[in-house]
N, C-alpha and C positions, 0 to 999 in steps of 0.2 A: 555224858558217857556212862554206860552201865557197868556193873561189877564185872560181868563176864568179858565185856569188851576191854575193860581196863586190864584184866589179867591176861587176856589174849595178846594185848599190845606189849605187856611186859615180857611174856613168853617169846613173842616174835622177836623183840629187840634182843633179848638175852641169847636165844638159841641161834637165830639166823644171822644177826649182825655182829654178835660178840662170841659165838661158839661156846656159850655157857650152857651146860646141860639143864634142861627144864622139864618139869613134870607137873601135870595139872590133873586134879580129880574134879570131875564135873558130873554129878549124878542128875543134874537137871536138863542137860541137853546132850544129844547124841554126838559122838565124835565126828561124824560126817558133817553135821551142821557147824560144829566148831572149826573144822578144817576148811569148810567153805567160807566161813567168816574170815579166817586167817588168809586164805587165798585172795579174797577180795581186798583185804587191807594191804597185803604185800604187793599185789599187782596194780592197785589203784583203780580197779574196775569195780563198779558197784555190785553188791551181792544180788540185787534184783536182776541186773543184766545177766549175771552168770546163771541164775536159776531159770530165767526165761529163755536162755539161749540166744540173746540179742547182742552178742559180742561179735563185732566184725572180725574177719579172719586176720586182718592186719594186727588188731589188738591182741588176738590169741598169740600170734607169733612174737610180737614185741613186748607184751606185758605178762600174759597169763602163763605161757609155757616157761619163761625164765623164772617167774615167781614160784611155780610148782617145783621146779628143779631146786631152787634155794630151800624151799620148805622140806622137800624130801631128803635133802642132804643135811638138814639141821639136826642137832642132838636134842630132840624134843619128843615127849611121850604124852599122850592124853588117855586117861582112864575115865570112861563115861559109864561105868557100871552103875546100875540103878539098885536101889534097896540095899545099900551097904549098911551093915551094923557098925558100931564103933569098933568092935573087935576085928571085923573084916577090913575096915579102913586102916587100923593099926598094922595088921598083917601085910597089907599091900604096901604101906609106907616102909615097913622093914624090908620087904622084898625089893622095893624100889631103891633102897639105899645101895644095894649092890650095883645097880645101874648108875646111880648118881656119883658114887665114889670111885668108879673105875677110871 
């Protein structure tokens, strides 16, 4: 398991299954790709099937749609801004504390 997959798994568990607020900074991968990976993990459908559009309608109804609903209702945020300086990252963390501590 890779570093990003590990952190996404922690985020998914904390935010979706335990309602703990989660925030992830990922300058290496866009937020859409990260959300696709999270949707695949939460739905149990492979990422390749989702990307290629090879998911049967029954699986959409039974797995993908409910997983998307759980993700959208979860207290999680992903910041995938590229080229962040250390001071930019510190400023974003300070701003995120308002979200995390509410």
